GUDOLUM-686217 format. One record per residue (C-alpha): residue number from 1; x, y, z. Coordinates in Angstrom, 3 decimals. Example, Ala and Ser with C-alpha at 12.3 -4.5 7.8 and 13.67 -1.06 7.14 Angstrom:
BEGIN
{torza = 1; px = 12.300; py = -4.500; pz = 7.800};
{torza = 2; px = 13.670; py = -1.060; pz = 7.140};
//
This chain:
BEGIN
{torza = 1; px = 58.442; py = -58.219; pz = -185.959};
{torza = 2; px = 60.321; py = -57.182; pz = -182.801};
{torza = 3; px = 58.276; py = -55.510; pz = -180.100};
{torza = 4; px = 60.007; py = -51.983; pz = -180.576};
{torza = 5; px = 59.331; py = -52.294; pz = -184.355};
{torza = 6; px = 55.575; py = -53.280; pz = -183.850};
{torza = 7; px = 55.057; py = -50.298; pz = -181.438};
{torza = 8; px = 56.599; py = -47.946; pz = -183.751};
{torza = 9; px = 54.210; py = -49.237; pz = -186.576};
{torza = 10; px = 51.118; py = -48.684; pz = -184.027};
{torza = 11; px = 52.394; py = -44.988; pz = -183.376};
{torza = 12; px = 52.674; py = -44.684; pz = -187.475};
{torza = 13; px = 49.242; py = -45.894; pz = -187.813};
{torza = 14; px = 47.715; py = -43.610; pz = -185.069};
{torza = 15; px = 49.659; py = -40.703; pz = -186.595};
{torza = 16; px = 48.016; py = -41.300; pz = -190.074};
{torza = 17; px = 44.310; py = -42.206; pz = -188.897};
{torza = 18; px = 44.000; py = -40.143; pz = -185.617};
{torza = 19; px = 42.371; py = -42.982; pz = -184.044};
{torza = 20; px = 42.106; py = -46.798; pz = -184.761};
{torza = 21; px = 40.261; py = -49.996; pz = -182.994};
{torza = 22; px = 42.460; py = -52.355; pz = -181.327};
{torza = 23; px = 40.943; py = -55.119; pz = -183.590};
{torza = 24; px = 41.878; py = -52.968; pz = -186.894};
{torza = 25; px = 45.415; py = -52.429; pz = -185.710};
{torza = 26; px = 45.820; py = -56.064; pz = -184.868};
{torza = 27; px = 44.588; py = -56.985; pz = -188.346};
{torza = 28; px = 46.856; py = -54.523; pz = -189.976};
{torza = 29; px = 49.928; py = -55.969; pz = -188.122};
{torza = 30; px = 48.717; py = -59.483; pz = -188.091};
{torza = 31; px = 49.235; py = -60.193; pz = -184.566};
{torza = 32; px = 46.734; py = -60.878; pz = -181.818};
{torza = 33; px = 44.433; py = -58.202; pz = -180.162};
{torza = 34; px = 46.081; py = -59.133; pz = -176.705};
{torza = 35; px = 49.340; py = -58.200; pz = -178.073};
{torza = 36; px = 48.081; py = -54.916; pz = -179.229};
{torza = 37; px = 46.420; py = -54.089; pz = -176.146};
{torza = 38; px = 49.661; py = -54.619; pz = -174.264};
{torza = 39; px = 51.441; py = -52.551; pz = -176.607};
{torza = 40; px = 48.948; py = -49.687; pz = -176.449};
{torza = 41; px = 49.006; py = -49.903; pz = -172.576};
{torza = 42; px = 52.696; py = -49.268; pz = -172.569};
{torza = 43; px = 52.721; py = -46.659; pz = -175.274};
{torza = 44; px = 49.948; py = -44.954; pz = -173.206};
{torza = 45; px = 52.093; py = -44.994; pz = -170.167};
{torza = 46; px = 54.853; py = -43.559; pz = -172.004};
{torza = 47; px = 52.496; py = -40.755; pz = -173.139};
{torza = 48; px = 52.988; py = -41.550; pz = -176.847};
{torza = 49; px = 49.213; py = -42.217; pz = -177.432};
{torza = 50; px = 45.917; py = -41.904; pz = -175.542};
{torza = 51; px = 44.340; py = -45.301; pz = -174.786};
{torza = 52; px = 40.465; py = -45.260; pz = -175.362};
{torza = 53; px = 37.924; py = -47.821; pz = -174.884};
{torza = 54; px = 38.591; py = -50.524; pz = -177.734};
{torza = 55; px = 41.306; py = -48.446; pz = -179.296};
{torza = 56; px = 44.002; py = -45.777; pz = -179.476};
{torza = 57; px = 44.071; py = -42.175; pz = -180.396};
{torza = 58; px = 46.884; py = -39.494; pz = -181.071};
{torza = 59; px = 47.630; py = -37.783; pz = -177.837};
{torza = 60; px = 47.492; py = -34.275; pz = -178.973};
{torza = 61; px = 44.017; py = -32.846; pz = -178.935};
{torza = 62; px = 42.775; py = -31.310; pz = -182.126};
{torza = 63; px = 42.516; py = -27.613; pz = -181.788};
{torza = 64; px = 40.122; py = -27.311; pz = -184.663};
{torza = 65; px = 37.801; py = -29.583; pz = -186.498};
{torza = 66; px = 39.194; py = -31.229; pz = -189.693};
{torza = 67; px = 37.805; py = -30.075; pz = -192.810};
{torza = 68; px = 35.471; py = -31.950; pz = -195.355};
{torza = 69; px = 38.939; py = -31.832; pz = -197.588};
{torza = 70; px = 40.877; py = -33.519; pz = -194.933};
{torza = 71; px = 38.250; py = -36.210; pz = -194.095};
{torza = 72; px = 37.111; py = -37.068; pz = -197.532};
{torza = 73; px = 39.725; py = -39.843; pz = -198.201};
{torza = 74; px = 39.469; py = -41.537; pz = -194.845};
{torza = 75; px = 37.856; py = -44.971; pz = -194.584};
{torza = 76; px = 36.108; py = -44.670; pz = -197.921};
{torza = 77; px = 35.041; py = -48.438; pz = -198.307};
{torza = 78; px = 33.525; py = -48.492; pz = -194.672};
{torza = 79; px = 31.421; py = -45.351; pz = -195.357};
{torza = 80; px = 30.156; py = -47.005; pz = -198.524};
{torza = 81; px = 29.360; py = -50.050; pz = -196.633};
{torza = 82; px = 27.507; py = -48.205; pz = -194.455};
{torza = 83; px = 25.507; py = -46.606; pz = -197.386};
{torza = 84; px = 24.280; py = -50.154; pz = -198.264};
{torza = 85; px = 22.765; py = -50.644; pz = -194.696};
{torza = 86; px = 21.245; py = -47.147; pz = -194.788};
{torza = 87; px = 19.646; py = -48.212; pz = -198.332};
{torza = 88; px = 18.186; py = -51.271; pz = -196.715};
{torza = 89; px = 16.349; py = -49.299; pz = -194.290};
{torza = 90; px = 14.818; py = -46.859; pz = -196.806};
{torza = 91; px = 11.402; py = -47.363; pz = -198.410};
{torza = 92; px = 10.734; py = -46.284; pz = -201.930};
{torza = 93; px = 9.082; py = -42.769; pz = -201.876};
{torza = 94; px = 10.357; py = -41.869; pz = -198.517};
{torza = 95; px = 11.477; py = -38.451; pz = -197.115};
{torza = 96; px = 14.982; py = -38.576; pz = -195.829};
{torza = 97; px = 17.314; py = -36.139; pz = -193.986};
{torza = 98; px = 20.877; py = -36.863; pz = -194.768};
{torza = 99; px = 23.030; py = -34.527; pz = -192.588};
{torza = 100; px = 26.300; py = -33.190; pz = -193.463};
{torza = 101; px = 29.618; py = -35.416; pz = -193.085};
{torza = 102; px = 31.882; py = -37.508; pz = -195.506};
{torza = 103; px = 30.044; py = -40.745; pz = -194.009};
{torza = 104; px = 26.813; py = -39.495; pz = -195.451};
{torza = 105; px = 28.376; py = -38.191; pz = -198.585};
{torza = 106; px = 29.812; py = -41.728; pz = -199.630};
{torza = 107; px = 26.615; py = -43.347; pz = -198.645};
{torza = 108; px = 24.681; py = -41.548; pz = -201.260};
{torza = 109; px = 26.124; py = -43.674; pz = -203.935};
{torza = 110; px = 24.597; py = -46.668; pz = -202.635};
{torza = 111; px = 20.986; py = -45.506; pz = -202.496};
{torza = 112; px = 18.806; py = -46.951; pz = -205.084};
{torza = 113; px = 15.186; py = -46.473; pz = -204.006};
{torza = 114; px = 12.492; py = -44.768; pz = -206.073};
{torza = 115; px = 11.009; py = -41.501; pz = -205.683};
{torza = 116; px = 12.971; py = -40.271; pz = -202.610};
{torza = 117; px = 12.667; py = -36.664; pz = -201.345};
{torza = 118; px = 15.980; py = -35.742; pz = -199.734};
{torza = 119; px = 16.476; py = -32.921; pz = -197.264};
{torza = 120; px = 20.075; py = -31.843; pz = -196.668};
{torza = 121; px = 22.233; py = -29.131; pz = -195.031};
{torza = 122; px = 25.300; py = -30.428; pz = -196.663};
{torza = 123; px = 26.481; py = -28.710; pz = -199.880};
{torza = 124; px = 28.519; py = -31.671; pz = -201.026};
{torza = 125; px = 25.661; py = -33.885; pz = -200.561};
{torza = 126; px = 23.428; py = -31.581; pz = -202.467};
{torza = 127; px = 25.880; py = -31.201; pz = -205.286};
{torza = 128; px = 26.286; py = -35.007; pz = -205.777};
{torza = 129; px = 22.363; py = -35.455; pz = -205.813};
{torza = 130; px = 21.886; py = -32.832; pz = -208.345};
{torza = 131; px = 24.223; py = -34.148; pz = -210.744};
{torza = 132; px = 23.841; py = -37.921; pz = -210.095};
{torza = 133; px = 20.190; py = -38.482; pz = -209.200};
{torza = 134; px = 16.633; py = -37.317; pz = -210.129};
{torza = 135; px = 15.538; py = -37.301; pz = -206.664};
{torza = 136; px = 13.787; py = -34.446; pz = -205.202};
{torza = 137; px = 16.016; py = -32.179; pz = -203.011};
{torza = 138; px = 15.575; py = -29.598; pz = -200.357};
{torza = 139; px = 18.786; py = -27.812; pz = -199.417};
{torza = 140; px = 18.208; py = -25.878; pz = -196.045};
{torza = 141; px = 19.101; py = -22.138; pz = -195.845};
{torza = 142; px = 21.575; py = -20.959; pz = -193.132};
{torza = 143; px = 25.027; py = -19.840; pz = -192.794};
{torza = 144; px = 27.730; py = -22.054; pz = -194.818};
{torza = 145; px = 30.571; py = -23.387; pz = -192.501};
{torza = 146; px = 33.688; py = -23.324; pz = -194.754};
{torza = 147; px = 35.058; py = -25.921; pz = -192.745};
{torza = 148; px = 32.456; py = -28.669; pz = -193.086};
{torza = 149; px = 30.627; py = -27.271; pz = -196.033};
{torza = 150; px = 27.316; py = -27.390; pz = -194.291};
{torza = 151; px = 24.568; py = -24.944; pz = -193.395};
{torza = 152; px = 24.157; py = -24.064; pz = -189.879};
{torza = 153; px = 22.472; py = -21.469; pz = -187.650};
{torza = 154; px = 18.972; py = -20.402; pz = -186.856};
{torza = 155; px = 17.747; py = -20.234; pz = -190.446};
{torza = 156; px = 18.945; py = -23.719; pz = -191.163};
{torza = 157; px = 17.142; py = -24.920; pz = -187.862};
{torza = 158; px = 13.937; py = -23.154; pz = -188.841};
{torza = 159; px = 14.027; py = -25.188; pz = -192.206};
{torza = 160; px = 12.473; py = -28.141; pz = -190.571};
{torza = 161; px = 9.320; py = -26.235; pz = -188.883};
{torza = 162; px = 6.886; py = -27.597; pz = -191.372};
{torza = 163; px = 8.582; py = -30.768; pz = -192.556};
{torza = 164; px = 7.885; py = -34.352; pz = -191.863};
{torza = 165; px = 10.568; py = -36.828; pz = -192.180};
{torza = 166; px = 10.290; py = -40.559; pz = -192.468};
{torza = 167; px = 13.929; py = -41.196; pz = -191.459};
{torza = 168; px = 17.024; py = -39.173; pz = -190.710};
{torza = 169; px = 20.743; py = -40.037; pz = -190.921};
{torza = 170; px = 23.218; py = -37.827; pz = -188.913};
{torza = 171; px = 26.924; py = -38.216; pz = -188.884};
{torza = 172; px = 29.183; py = -37.759; pz = -186.100};
{torza = 173; px = 32.967; py = -37.000; pz = -185.081};
{torza = 174; px = 33.062; py = -39.762; pz = -182.455};
{torza = 175; px = 30.924; py = -41.817; pz = -180.125};
{torza = 176; px = 32.066; py = -42.449; pz = -176.483};
{torza = 177; px = 29.562; py = -44.513; pz = -174.224};
{torza = 178; px = 26.246; py = -42.971; pz = -174.584};
{torza = 179; px = 27.587; py = -39.515; pz = -176.019};
{torza = 180; px = 27.330; py = -38.742; pz = -179.662};
{torza = 181; px = 29.694; py = -35.876; pz = -180.302};
{torza = 182; px = 30.504; py = -32.936; pz = -182.680};
{torza = 183; px = 33.053; py = -30.183; pz = -182.791};
{torza = 184; px = 30.364; py = -27.326; pz = -182.967};
{torza = 185; px = 27.332; py = -26.926; pz = -181.000};
{torza = 186; px = 25.595; py = -25.294; pz = -184.093};
{torza = 187; px = 26.144; py = -28.465; pz = -186.185};
{torza = 188; px = 24.281; py = -30.637; pz = -183.587};
{torza = 189; px = 21.515; py = -28.433; pz = -183.156};
{torza = 190; px = 20.613; py = -28.639; pz = -186.791};
{torza = 191; px = 20.746; py = -32.328; pz = -186.721};
{torza = 192; px = 18.464; py = -32.419; pz = -183.568};
{torza = 193; px = 15.999; py = -29.970; pz = -185.476};
{torza = 194; px = 15.726; py = -32.564; pz = -188.153};
{torza = 195; px = 15.488; py = -35.509; pz = -185.600};
{torza = 196; px = 12.444; py = -33.800; pz = -183.894};
{torza = 197; px = 10.508; py = -34.113; pz = -187.183};
{torza = 198; px = 11.668; py = -37.751; pz = -187.910};
{torza = 199; px = 9.923; py = -41.058; pz = -187.332};
{torza = 200; px = 13.100; py = -43.020; pz = -187.436};
{torza = 201; px = 16.537; py = -41.375; pz = -186.298};
{torza = 202; px = 19.893; py = -42.983; pz = -187.236};
{torza = 203; px = 23.497; py = -42.256; pz = -186.424};
{torza = 204; px = 26.015; py = -43.233; pz = -188.988};
{torza = 205; px = 29.691; py = -43.795; pz = -187.912};
{torza = 206; px = 32.464; py = -46.181; pz = -189.373};
{torza = 207; px = 34.189; py = -48.151; pz = -186.659};
{torza = 208; px = 37.228; py = -45.847; pz = -186.139};
{torza = 209; px = 34.894; py = -43.448; pz = -184.520};
{torza = 210; px = 33.970; py = -45.764; pz = -181.462};
{torza = 211; px = 35.335; py = -44.492; pz = -178.296};
{torza = 212; px = 36.178; py = -41.165; pz = -179.623};
{torza = 213; px = 35.000; py = -37.971; pz = -178.115};
{torza = 214; px = 34.736; py = -34.336; pz = -179.815};
{torza = 215; px = 33.859; py = -31.341; pz = -177.631};
{torza = 216; px = 30.281; py = -31.367; pz = -177.539};
{torza = 217; px = 27.579; py = -34.177; pz = -177.156};
{torza = 218; px = 24.776; py = -33.100; pz = -179.312};
{torza = 219; px = 22.472; py = -36.075; pz = -178.506};
{torza = 220; px = 22.518; py = -39.275; pz = -176.329};
{torza = 221; px = 23.188; py = -42.512; pz = -178.222};
{torza = 222; px = 20.232; py = -44.043; pz = -176.534};
{torza = 223; px = 17.892; py = -41.413; pz = -178.180};
{torza = 224; px = 18.642; py = -42.981; pz = -181.505};
{torza = 225; px = 16.884; py = -45.888; pz = -183.023};
{torza = 226; px = 19.843; py = -47.166; pz = -184.603};
{torza = 227; px = 23.541; py = -46.876; pz = -184.809};
{torza = 228; px = 24.828; py = -47.950; pz = -188.296};
{torza = 229; px = 28.442; py = -48.883; pz = -188.575};
{torza = 230; px = 30.663; py = -50.989; pz = -190.412};
{torza = 231; px = 31.580; py = -54.758; pz = -190.087};
{torza = 232; px = 35.154; py = -54.059; pz = -188.911};
{torza = 233; px = 33.764; py = -53.162; pz = -185.309};
{torza = 234; px = 34.877; py = -55.791; pz = -182.872};
{torza = 235; px = 32.701; py = -57.956; pz = -180.768};
{torza = 236; px = 33.514; py = -56.094; pz = -177.705};
{torza = 237; px = 32.989; py = -52.838; pz = -179.015};
{torza = 238; px = 29.748; py = -54.148; pz = -180.681};
{torza = 239; px = 28.559; py = -55.318; pz = -177.136};
{torza = 240; px = 29.138; py = -52.266; pz = -175.286};
{torza = 241; px = 27.444; py = -49.898; pz = -177.693};
{torza = 242; px = 24.394; py = -52.229; pz = -178.109};
{torza = 243; px = 23.605; py = -51.561; pz = -174.260};
{torza = 244; px = 22.421; py = -48.124; pz = -175.652};
{torza = 245; px = 20.545; py = -48.591; pz = -178.986};
{torza = 246; px = 20.244; py = -51.103; pz = -181.919};
{torza = 247; px = 23.690; py = -51.403; pz = -183.544};
{torza = 248; px = 23.378; py = -52.305; pz = -187.219};
{torza = 249; px = 26.680; py = -53.676; pz = -188.824};
{torza = 250; px = 25.190; py = -55.631; pz = -191.724};
{torza = 251; px = 22.361; py = -55.245; pz = -194.105};
{torza = 252; px = 18.958; py = -56.421; pz = -192.399};
{torza = 253; px = 17.673; py = -59.576; pz = -194.129};
//
Protein backbone atom coordinates (compact mmCIF):
# COMPACT_ATOMS: atom_id res chain seq x y z
CA UNK A 1 0.00 0.00 0.00
CA UNK A 2 1.38 3.39 -0.99
CA UNK A 3 1.89 6.05 1.67
CA UNK A 4 -0.87 8.26 0.26
CA UNK A 5 -3.31 5.35 0.19
CA UNK A 6 -2.36 4.30 3.73
CA UNK A 7 -2.87 7.79 5.12
CA UNK A 8 -6.26 8.04 3.44
CA UNK A 9 -7.22 4.73 5.04
CA UNK A 10 -6.18 6.13 8.43
CA UNK A 11 -8.43 9.15 7.88
CA UNK A 12 -11.29 6.86 6.84
CA UNK A 13 -10.91 4.85 10.03
CA UNK A 14 -10.77 7.95 12.23
CA UNK A 15 -13.83 9.36 10.51
CA UNK A 16 -15.71 6.13 11.24
CA UNK A 17 -14.57 5.50 14.83
CA UNK A 18 -13.74 9.06 16.03
CA UNK A 19 -10.70 7.72 17.94
CA UNK A 20 -8.41 4.73 17.50
CA UNK A 21 -5.24 3.64 19.24
CA UNK A 22 -2.05 3.49 17.15
CA UNK A 23 -1.88 -0.26 17.78
CA UNK A 24 -5.39 -0.81 16.44
CA UNK A 25 -4.75 1.22 13.28
CA UNK A 26 -1.55 -0.75 12.71
CA UNK A 27 -3.39 -4.05 13.12
CA UNK A 28 -6.20 -3.03 10.77
CA UNK A 29 -3.79 -1.85 8.05
CA UNK A 30 -1.25 -4.63 8.67
CA UNK A 31 1.74 -2.32 9.02
CA UNK A 32 4.07 -1.48 11.90
CA UNK A 33 3.11 0.86 14.75
CA UNK A 34 6.18 2.97 13.94
CA UNK A 35 4.86 3.56 10.41
CA UNK A 36 1.43 4.55 11.74
CA UNK A 37 2.98 6.95 14.27
CA UNK A 38 4.85 8.70 11.43
CA UNK A 39 1.67 8.87 9.36
CA UNK A 40 -0.39 10.22 12.26
CA UNK A 41 2.27 12.86 12.98
CA UNK A 42 2.20 14.01 9.35
CA UNK A 43 -1.60 14.05 9.21
CA UNK A 44 -1.73 16.03 12.46
CA UNK A 45 0.73 18.58 11.02
CA UNK A 46 -1.58 18.88 8.01
CA UNK A 47 -4.47 19.44 10.45
CA UNK A 48 -6.36 16.42 9.12
CA UNK A 49 -6.63 14.70 12.52
CA UNK A 50 -5.68 15.26 16.15
CA UNK A 51 -2.73 13.30 17.55
CA UNK A 52 -3.27 12.10 21.11
CA UNK A 53 -1.23 9.96 23.48
CA UNK A 54 -1.22 6.49 21.95
CA UNK A 55 -3.73 7.27 19.23
CA UNK A 56 -5.47 9.64 16.82
CA UNK A 57 -8.83 11.40 16.89
CA UNK A 58 -11.09 13.32 14.52
CA UNK A 59 -9.96 16.91 14.42
CA UNK A 60 -13.35 18.51 14.87
CA UNK A 61 -14.58 18.70 18.47
CA UNK A 62 -18.00 17.24 19.09
CA UNK A 63 -20.51 19.92 19.97
CA UNK A 64 -22.89 17.47 21.57
CA UNK A 65 -22.71 14.15 23.32
CA UNK A 66 -23.35 11.13 21.13
CA UNK A 67 -26.66 9.46 21.88
CA UNK A 68 -27.00 5.89 23.10
CA UNK A 69 -28.34 4.91 19.66
CA UNK A 70 -25.21 6.38 18.04
CA UNK A 71 -22.86 4.51 20.41
CA UNK A 72 -24.70 1.20 20.65
CA UNK A 73 -22.97 -0.54 17.70
CA UNK A 74 -19.38 0.57 18.43
CA UNK A 75 -16.72 -1.82 19.81
CA UNK A 76 -19.33 -4.40 20.85
CA UNK A 77 -16.94 -7.33 21.25
CA UNK A 78 -14.55 -5.28 23.38
CA UNK A 79 -17.44 -4.26 25.64
CA UNK A 80 -18.57 -7.86 26.09
CA UNK A 81 -14.97 -8.82 26.85
CA UNK A 82 -14.96 -6.18 29.59
CA UNK A 83 -18.10 -7.81 30.97
CA UNK A 84 -16.21 -11.07 31.53
CA UNK A 85 -13.63 -9.21 33.64
CA UNK A 86 -16.38 -7.48 35.59
CA UNK A 87 -18.05 -10.82 36.26
CA UNK A 88 -14.80 -12.25 37.64
CA UNK A 89 -14.66 -9.44 40.24
CA UNK A 90 -18.22 -9.97 41.46
CA UNK A 91 -19.13 -12.35 44.27
CA UNK A 92 -22.45 -14.17 44.54
CA UNK A 93 -25.14 -12.21 46.45
CA UNK A 94 -23.38 -8.88 45.95
CA UNK A 95 -24.95 -5.44 45.70
CA UNK A 96 -23.76 -3.65 42.56
CA UNK A 97 -24.07 -0.26 40.95
CA UNK A 98 -24.06 -0.46 37.16
CA UNK A 99 -23.90 3.01 35.65
CA UNK A 100 -25.19 4.18 32.30
CA UNK A 101 -23.35 3.68 29.03
CA UNK A 102 -23.17 1.08 26.29
CA UNK A 103 -20.05 -0.58 27.76
CA UNK A 104 -21.97 -1.44 30.93
CA UNK A 105 -25.01 -2.41 28.86
CA UNK A 106 -23.13 -5.01 26.81
CA UNK A 107 -21.33 -6.23 29.92
CA UNK A 108 -24.64 -7.28 31.50
CA UNK A 109 -24.96 -10.34 29.26
CA UNK A 110 -21.67 -11.68 30.70
CA UNK A 111 -22.79 -11.57 34.36
CA UNK A 112 -23.69 -15.00 35.75
CA UNK A 113 -23.33 -14.68 39.53
CA UNK A 114 -26.16 -15.72 41.84
CA UNK A 115 -28.45 -13.53 43.89
CA UNK A 116 -27.28 -10.13 42.71
CA UNK A 117 -28.97 -6.89 43.69
CA UNK A 118 -28.27 -4.32 40.96
CA UNK A 119 -28.74 -0.57 41.30
CA UNK A 120 -28.70 1.44 38.09
CA UNK A 121 -29.61 4.84 36.71
CA UNK A 122 -29.62 3.46 33.15
CA UNK A 123 -32.96 2.86 31.48
CA UNK A 124 -31.54 0.42 28.90
CA UNK A 125 -29.73 -1.54 31.64
CA UNK A 126 -32.92 -1.71 33.71
CA UNK A 127 -34.94 -2.98 30.74
CA UNK A 128 -32.34 -5.62 29.91
CA UNK A 129 -32.16 -6.87 33.50
CA UNK A 130 -35.95 -6.95 33.82
CA UNK A 131 -36.37 -9.02 30.66
CA UNK A 132 -33.37 -11.34 30.93
CA UNK A 133 -32.54 -11.96 34.60
CA UNK A 134 -34.16 -12.70 37.93
CA UNK A 135 -31.89 -10.29 39.82
CA UNK A 136 -33.35 -7.75 42.21
CA UNK A 137 -33.18 -4.33 40.55
CA UNK A 138 -33.36 -0.78 41.85
CA UNK A 139 -33.79 1.97 39.26
CA UNK A 140 -32.91 5.37 40.63
CA UNK A 141 -35.30 8.26 40.29
CA UNK A 142 -34.34 11.51 38.66
CA UNK A 143 -34.71 13.34 35.37
CA UNK A 144 -34.31 11.20 32.27
CA UNK A 145 -31.65 12.34 29.80
CA UNK A 146 -33.05 11.68 26.33
CA UNK A 147 -29.52 11.55 24.88
CA UNK A 148 -27.99 8.92 27.15
CA UNK A 149 -31.16 7.29 28.53
CA UNK A 150 -30.01 7.70 32.11
CA UNK A 151 -31.51 9.35 35.17
CA UNK A 152 -29.63 12.39 36.47
CA UNK A 153 -30.12 15.28 38.87
CA UNK A 154 -30.60 15.74 42.60
CA UNK A 155 -33.27 13.04 42.95
CA UNK A 156 -30.97 10.47 41.33
CA UNK A 157 -28.09 11.52 43.59
CA UNK A 158 -30.23 11.23 46.74
CA UNK A 159 -31.21 7.69 45.73
CA UNK A 160 -27.88 6.52 47.17
CA UNK A 161 -28.25 8.12 50.61
CA UNK A 162 -29.13 4.92 52.49
CA UNK A 163 -27.49 2.34 50.24
CA UNK A 164 -24.46 0.12 50.87
CA UNK A 165 -22.81 -1.08 47.66
CA UNK A 166 -20.18 -3.81 47.32
CA UNK A 167 -18.82 -2.79 43.93
CA UNK A 168 -19.63 0.03 41.50
CA UNK A 169 -18.98 0.14 37.76
CA UNK A 170 -18.99 3.46 35.92
CA UNK A 171 -18.49 4.10 32.23
CA UNK A 172 -16.77 7.12 30.71
CA UNK A 173 -16.54 9.02 27.43
CA UNK A 174 -12.77 9.10 27.65
CA UNK A 175 -9.72 8.87 29.91
CA UNK A 176 -6.72 11.11 29.43
CA UNK A 177 -3.85 10.86 31.92
CA UNK A 178 -5.41 10.99 35.42
CA UNK A 179 -8.73 12.39 34.20
CA UNK A 180 -11.90 10.32 33.80
CA UNK A 181 -14.25 12.45 31.73
CA UNK A 182 -17.86 12.89 30.72
CA UNK A 183 -19.94 15.26 28.62
CA UNK A 184 -22.24 16.51 31.38
CA UNK A 185 -21.45 17.39 34.96
CA UNK A 186 -24.77 15.87 36.08
CA UNK A 187 -23.83 12.43 34.71
CA UNK A 188 -20.60 12.34 36.68
CA UNK A 189 -22.31 13.59 39.85
CA UNK A 190 -24.63 10.56 39.96
CA UNK A 191 -21.74 8.14 39.52
CA UNK A 192 -19.74 9.89 42.23
CA UNK A 193 -22.70 9.54 44.60
CA UNK A 194 -22.62 5.79 43.98
CA UNK A 195 -18.85 5.61 44.51
CA UNK A 196 -19.15 7.27 47.91
CA UNK A 197 -21.29 4.31 49.03
CA UNK A 198 -19.18 1.57 47.42
CA UNK A 199 -16.46 -0.65 48.87
CA UNK A 200 -14.84 -1.15 45.44
CA UNK A 201 -14.94 1.34 42.56
CA UNK A 202 -14.26 0.55 38.92
CA UNK A 203 -14.25 2.54 35.71
CA UNK A 204 -14.88 0.57 32.51
CA UNK A 205 -13.59 1.75 29.14
CA UNK A 206 -12.66 -0.06 25.96
CA UNK A 207 -9.19 0.68 24.62
CA UNK A 208 -10.44 3.22 22.05
CA UNK A 209 -11.27 5.62 24.91
CA UNK A 210 -7.70 5.88 26.19
CA UNK A 211 -6.16 9.27 25.49
CA UNK A 212 -9.59 10.77 24.78
CA UNK A 213 -11.04 13.68 26.75
CA UNK A 214 -14.58 14.96 27.03
CA UNK A 215 -15.62 18.26 28.64
CA UNK A 216 -15.70 17.43 32.36
CA UNK A 217 -13.37 15.43 34.58
CA UNK A 218 -15.75 13.83 37.06
CA UNK A 219 -13.17 11.80 39.00
CA UNK A 220 -9.39 11.27 38.99
CA UNK A 221 -8.39 7.83 37.70
CA UNK A 222 -6.21 7.43 40.79
CA UNK A 223 -9.33 7.36 42.99
CA UNK A 224 -10.63 4.19 41.32
CA UNK A 225 -9.62 0.76 42.55
CA UNK A 226 -9.61 -0.61 38.99
CA UNK A 227 -9.65 0.48 35.36
CA UNK A 228 -11.20 -2.35 33.35
CA UNK A 229 -10.45 -2.42 29.63
CA UNK A 230 -10.02 -4.91 26.79
CA UNK A 231 -7.00 -6.89 25.64
CA UNK A 232 -6.42 -4.67 22.59
CA UNK A 233 -4.77 -1.99 24.71
CA UNK A 234 -1.13 -1.53 23.74
CA UNK A 235 1.70 -2.13 26.22
CA UNK A 236 2.69 1.53 25.98
CA UNK A 237 -0.79 2.74 26.91
CA UNK A 238 -1.14 0.05 29.59
CA UNK A 239 2.09 1.19 31.24
CA UNK A 240 0.98 4.83 31.13
CA UNK A 241 -2.35 4.26 32.86
CA UNK A 242 -1.00 1.72 35.33
CA UNK A 243 0.78 4.56 37.12
CA UNK A 244 -2.61 5.83 38.27
CA UNK A 245 -4.52 2.65 39.20
CA UNK A 246 -4.65 -1.12 38.70
CA UNK A 247 -5.52 -1.85 35.07
CA UNK A 248 -7.35 -5.10 34.33
CA UNK A 249 -7.30 -6.27 30.72
CA UNK A 250 -7.74 -10.00 31.37
CA UNK A 251 -9.94 -12.05 33.67
CA UNK A 252 -8.23 -12.47 37.09
CA UNK A 253 -7.19 -16.07 37.70
